C-alpha positions as CSV (number, residue, x, y, z in Angstrom):
1,X,108.8,93.7,121.8
2,X,107.8,97.4,121.8
3,X,104.3,98.1,123.0
4,X,102.7,101.6,123.1
5,X,99.3,102.2,124.6
6,X,97.3,105.5,124.5
7,X,100.4,107.6,124.5
8,X,100.0,111.4,124.4
9,X,102.0,114.5,125.0
10,X,100.6,118.0,125.5
11,X,102.2,121.4,126.0
12,X,99.9,123.5,128.1
13,X,96.4,123.1,126.6
14,X,97.8,122.1,123.2
15,X,98.1,118.5,122.2
16,X,101.3,117.7,120.2
17,X,100.8,113.9,120.1
18,X,98.3,111.2,120.7
19,X,96.7,109.3,121.8
20,X,98.6,106.7,119.8
21,X,98.8,102.9,120.3
22,X,100.8,100.3,118.3
23,X,103.2,97.4,118.7
24,X,106.5,96.7,116.9
25,X,107.8,93.2,116.6
26,X,111.4,92.2,117.1
27,X,113.5,92.3,113.9
28,X,111.3,94.6,111.9
29,X,112.1,97.9,110.3
30,X,109.3,100.4,110.9
31,X,108.9,103.8,109.4
32,X,107.0,106.7,111.0
33,X,105.9,108.9,108.1
34,X,104.2,112.3,108.3
35,X,104.3,115.9,107.4
36,X,106.3,118.4,109.5
37,X,104.6,119.0,112.8
38,X,102.9,115.6,112.8
39,X,104.5,114.6,116.1
40,X,107.2,112.2,114.8
41,X,110.1,113.7,116.8
42,X,108.0,114.0,120.0
43,X,107.1,110.3,119.6
44,X,110.7,109.2,119.0
45,X,112.0,111.2,122.0
46,X,109.4,109.6,124.2
47,X,110.3,106.1,122.9
48,X,114.0,106.8,123.7
49,X,113.1,107.9,127.2
50,X,114.4,111.3,126.5
51,X,111.0,112.9,127.1
52,X,108.2,111.9,129.5
53,X,104.7,111.6,128.0
54,X,101.6,113.3,129.4
55,X,99.7,110.1,129.5
56,X,99.9,106.5,128.3
57,X,102.1,103.4,128.7
58,X,105.3,102.1,127.0
59,X,107.1,98.8,127.5
60,X,110.1,97.4,125.8
61,X,110.6,93.6,126.2
62,X,108.2,93.8,129.2
63,X,110.0,96.6,131.0
64,X,107.9,99.6,131.8
65,X,109.6,102.7,130.3
66,X,107.9,105.1,132.7
67,X,108.7,103.2,135.9
68,X,112.2,102.2,134.9
69,X,113.4,104.4,132.1
70,X,117.1,103.7,132.9
71,X,116.6,99.9,132.2
72,X,114.9,100.8,128.9
73,X,117.6,103.2,127.8
74,X,120.2,100.4,128.1
75,X,118.2,98.6,125.3
76,X,117.8,101.6,123.1
77,X,120.1,103.4,120.6
78,X,119.0,106.8,119.5
79,X,120.2,109.0,116.6
80,X,118.4,112.4,116.8
81,X,118.1,114.6,113.7
82,X,121.4,116.4,114.7
83,X,124.1,113.8,115.4
84,X,125.2,113.9,119.1
85,X,128.9,114.1,118.5
86,X,131.8,116.0,120.2
87,X,133.7,118.0,117.5
88,X,137.0,118.2,119.4
89,X,137.4,114.4,119.9
90,X,138.6,111.9,117.4
91,X,136.2,109.4,116.1
92,X,137.9,106.6,118.0
93,X,138.1,108.5,121.3
94,X,134.4,109.6,121.0
95,X,133.2,106.0,120.4
96,X,135.4,104.8,123.2
97,X,133.8,107.4,125.5
98,X,130.3,106.4,124.4
99,X,131.1,102.7,125.0
100,X,132.2,103.5,128.5
101,X,129.1,105.4,129.5
102,X,127.0,102.7,127.9
103,X,128.5,100.2,130.3
104,X,130.5,98.0,128.0
105,X,133.3,96.2,130.0
106,X,136.7,97.8,129.7
107,X,138.3,94.7,128.2
108,X,135.8,94.7,125.3
109,X,135.7,98.4,124.4
110,X,138.5,98.4,121.9
111,X,137.2,95.4,120.0
112,X,133.7,96.8,120.0
113,X,134.8,100.2,118.7
114,X,136.6,98.4,115.9
115,X,133.6,96.2,115.0
116,X,131.3,99.2,114.8
117,X,133.7,101.3,112.8
118,X,134.0,98.4,110.3
119,X,130.2,98.0,110.1
120,X,129.4,101.7,109.7
121,X,132.4,102.1,107.2
122,X,134.2,104.7,109.2
123,X,137.4,102.7,110.2
124,X,139.5,105.0,108.0
125,X,138.3,107.9,110.1
126,X,139.3,106.4,113.4
127,X,142.0,109.1,114.2
128,X,140.2,112.0,112.5
129,X,138.8,114.8,114.6
130,X,135.0,114.9,114.3
131,X,135.0,118.6,113.4
132,X,137.0,117.7,110.3
133,X,134.4,115.3,109.0
134,X,131.8,116.0,106.4
135,X,128.2,116.0,107.6
136,X,127.7,112.6,106.0
137,X,130.5,111.1,108.0
138,X,129.3,112.8,111.2
139,X,125.9,111.1,110.6
140,X,127.7,107.8,110.3
141,X,129.5,108.5,113.6
142,X,126.0,109.2,115.1
143,X,124.8,105.8,113.8
144,X,127.9,104.2,115.3
145,X,127.2,105.6,118.8
146,X,123.6,104.5,118.5
147,X,124.5,100.8,118.0
148,X,127.8,100.5,119.9
149,X,126.1,98.9,122.9
150,X,124.2,96.4,120.7
151,X,120.7,97.7,121.6
152,X,117.5,95.8,121.0
153,X,115.8,98.9,119.5
154,X,117.5,101.5,117.3
155,X,115.6,104.8,116.8
156,X,116.6,107.1,113.9
157,X,115.1,110.6,113.5
158,X,115.5,111.9,109.9
159,X,118.7,109.9,109.3
160,X,119.3,111.4,105.8
161,X,118.5,115.0,106.8
162,X,120.7,117.5,104.8
163,X,122.7,114.7,103.0
164,X,123.6,114.7,99.4
165,X,122.2,112.0,97.0
166,X,125.3,109.7,97.4
167,X,125.3,110.0,101.2
168,X,121.5,109.3,101.2
169,X,122.0,106.0,99.4
170,X,124.8,105.0,101.7
171,X,122.8,105.8,104.9
172,X,119.7,103.9,103.5
173,X,121.9,100.9,102.9
174,X,123.3,101.1,106.4
175,X,119.8,101.3,107.9
176,X,118.7,98.2,106.0
177,X,121.8,96.4,107.3
178,X,121.0,97.4,110.8
179,X,117.6,95.6,110.4
180,X,119.5,92.3,110.3
181,X,120.4,92.5,113.9
182,X,118.2,95.2,115.5
183,X,114.6,96.3,115.6
184,X,114.7,99.7,113.8
185,X,112.3,102.6,114.0
186,X,112.9,105.4,111.4
187,X,111.1,108.7,111.3
188,X,111.0,110.9,108.1
189,X,108.8,113.2,106.1
190,X,110.7,112.1,103.0
191,X,108.6,109.4,101.2
192,X,111.4,107.5,99.4
193,X,113.3,107.3,102.7
194,X,110.5,105.2,104.2
195,X,109.6,103.4,101.0
196,X,113.1,102.1,100.4
197,X,114.1,101.2,103.9
198,X,111.0,100.0,105.8
199,X,108.8,97.0,105.6
200,X,106.0,98.6,107.7
201,X,104.7,102.1,107.7
202,X,102.9,104.1,110.4
203,X,101.5,107.4,109.1
204,X,101.2,110.2,111.6
205,X,99.0,113.2,111.0
206,X,98.1,115.9,113.6
207,X,99.6,113.7,116.3
208,X,97.7,110.6,115.5
209,X,98.5,107.3,113.8
210,X,96.1,107.4,110.8
211,X,97.4,104.4,108.9
212,X,99.4,101.3,109.6
213,X,100.7,98.6,107.2
214,X,103.1,97.8,104.4
215,X,103.2,100.2,101.4
216,X,101.4,97.6,99.3
217,X,98.8,96.9,101.9
218,X,98.0,100.6,102.4
219,X,97.8,101.0,98.6
220,X,95.4,98.1,98.3
221,X,93.2,99.3,101.1
222,X,93.1,103.0,100.2
223,X,93.4,103.0,96.4
224,X,91.2,100.0,95.7
225,X,92.0,97.9,92.7
226,X,95.3,96.0,92.5
227,X,97.2,96.4,89.3
228,X,99.4,94.0,87.3
229,X,101.3,94.4,84.0
230,X,101.4,91.4,81.7
231,X,103.6,91.2,78.7
232,X,102.6,88.8,75.9
233,X,104.8,87.7,73.0
234,X,104.3,89.5,69.7
235,X,102.8,87.5,66.9
236,X,99.6,86.3,68.7
237,X,98.6,82.7,69.3
238,X,100.2,79.9,67.5
239,X,99.1,80.3,63.9
240,X,97.3,83.6,64.7
241,X,97.6,87.0,63.2
242,X,100.2,89.6,63.8
243,X,98.1,91.7,66.2
244,X,95.3,90.1,68.2
245,X,95.4,92.5,71.1
246,X,91.6,92.4,71.2
247,X,91.7,88.7,71.8
248,X,94.2,89.2,74.6
249,X,92.0,91.8,76.2
250,X,89.0,89.5,75.9
251,X,91.0,86.7,77.6
252,X,92.1,89.1,80.4
253,X,88.6,90.5,81.0
254,X,87.2,87.0,81.3
255,X,89.3,86.2,84.4
256,X,87.2,86.4,87.5
257,X,88.1,89.4,89.6
258,X,89.5,91.5,86.7
259,X,87.7,94.9,86.6
260,X,89.5,96.5,83.7
261,X,92.3,95.8,81.2
262,X,93.9,98.0,78.5
263,X,96.9,97.8,76.2
264,X,99.8,99.9,77.5
265,X,102.7,99.5,75.1
266,X,104.1,97.5,72.3
267,X,107.7,96.6,71.5
268,X,109.4,94.2,69.1
269,X,109.4,91.4,71.6
270,X,105.9,91.8,73.1
271,X,102.9,93.8,74.0
272,X,102.1,95.0,77.5
273,X,98.7,95.2,79.1
274,X,97.6,96.9,82.4
275,X,95.1,94.8,84.4
276,X,93.1,96.1,87.4
277,X,91.5,93.6,89.7
278,X,89.8,93.4,93.1
279,X,92.4,90.9,94.3
280,X,95.8,89.4,93.3
281,X,94.9,87.6,90.0
282,X,98.4,87.0,88.7
283,X,98.1,83.2,88.8
284,X,94.7,83.2,87.2
285,X,95.7,85.6,84.5
286,X,98.8,83.6,83.6
287,X,96.8,80.4,83.5
288,X,94.2,81.9,81.2
289,X,96.7,83.3,78.8
290,X,98.7,80.1,78.6
291,X,95.6,78.0,78.1
292,X,94.6,80.4,75.2
293,X,98.1,79.8,73.8
294,X,99.4,83.3,74.3
295,X,103.1,83.4,75.1
296,X,103.5,85.1,78.5
297,X,106.9,86.9,78.7
298,X,106.4,88.7,82.0
299,X,103.9,89.4,84.7
300,X,104.5,91.9,87.5
301,X,102.5,93.4,90.3
302,X,102.5,97.2,90.0
303,X,104.1,98.9,93.0
304,X,102.1,102.0,93.8
305,X,104.1,105.0,94.6
306,X,104.0,105.8,98.3
307,X,103.4,109.5,97.4
308,X,99.9,108.6,96.1
309,X,99.1,106.5,99.2
310,X,100.3,109.3,101.5
311,X,98.4,112.0,99.8
312,X,95.2,109.9,99.9
313,X,95.6,109.3,103.6
314,X,96.0,113.0,104.3
315,X,93.1,113.8,102.1
316,X,90.8,111.4,103.9
317,X,92.0,112.7,107.2
318,X,91.1,116.3,106.2
319,X,87.7,115.3,105.0
320,X,87.0,113.5,108.3
321,X,88.1,116.5,110.3
322,X,85.8,118.8,108.2
323,X,82.9,116.3,108.7
324,X,83.5,116.4,112.5
325,X,83.8,120.2,112.6
326,X,87.5,120.2,113.6
327,X,90.0,122.8,112.5
328,X,91.6,122.0,109.2
329,X,95.0,120.8,110.5
330,X,97.0,121.5,113.6
331,X,99.5,124.3,114.0
332,X,102.6,122.9,112.4
333,X,104.8,124.9,114.9
334,X,103.4,123.1,117.9
335,X,106.0,120.4,118.0
336,X,108.8,122.9,117.3
337,X,107.5,125.3,120.0
338,X,107.5,122.6,122.6
339,X,111.1,121.5,122.0
340,X,112.5,123.8,124.7
341,X,110.1,122.3,127.2
342,X,111.0,118.8,125.9
343,X,114.6,119.5,126.7
344,X,113.9,120.8,130.1
345,X,111.5,117.9,130.8
346,X,114.1,115.4,129.7
347,X,116.7,116.7,132.2
348,X,114.4,116.7,135.2
């Protein structure tokens, strides 16, 4: 659906982005994760046709975004970090205005505004002035304007920026719901934001895509061994002693692919063991324990925290830069310094 090839953006002699290449399939929710200054906002503005790249190609559903940006804009909904709302308009009037400039037929506008207000949960604010809304509700109105024309691609830049914990949970839920009907691209430097809303992660660092995959896939590839936790019923094997943890550990370590196993915790109902392996051995572990007559109560794959994966990616990137003799990190103000030029470029 979305194809990006060798995309880059420079300001003078300073490169802020690229080259980056990737594809996004229809119906997916993809997160761009990276530290401040990594190029996330620059990339999203280019994808939304709000900023022209220095080099590279972009196509959306086969339409070349550089040759025909207007056609691509009709298929894109964009929520920048600051919601693009007019404070002196009511919510209903503002969404009606957006629907008109988005080309929705006049006889469908009223119904479409109602549908979007219901979906984004702002129907009770239809007659409220935007300036009277909390920041969280203004963010919702920003989401509504991004989807009112039913775009193929929805782009969200830091959608939970400056929200309180309750509002963050609500916006995350809305983003996941949008994934049912749209392809969604989310940018954030907040790890839980990406972890809890996206099924694929592209990590940006110093303007480059340095990792691509699901959180679990990145964890397996970068951190090595897979981990599972297995809980065995207390009391041992049938007719066995009260505590035969050594026998359980021996059984676990005998499974092909298991690299390490250790007892983690003990409770009234059972004992838990952490197993590390070079592949997914859940089925083999369960079979071995059952055949040895241990009562398996629970078996779960450990979900590595994205923070660990993210820090490992950045660490490896820094080591590679040092090995190649490159400066340790780009100037974090490059992207911010270029925003004035971005705005001028976007209006040319």
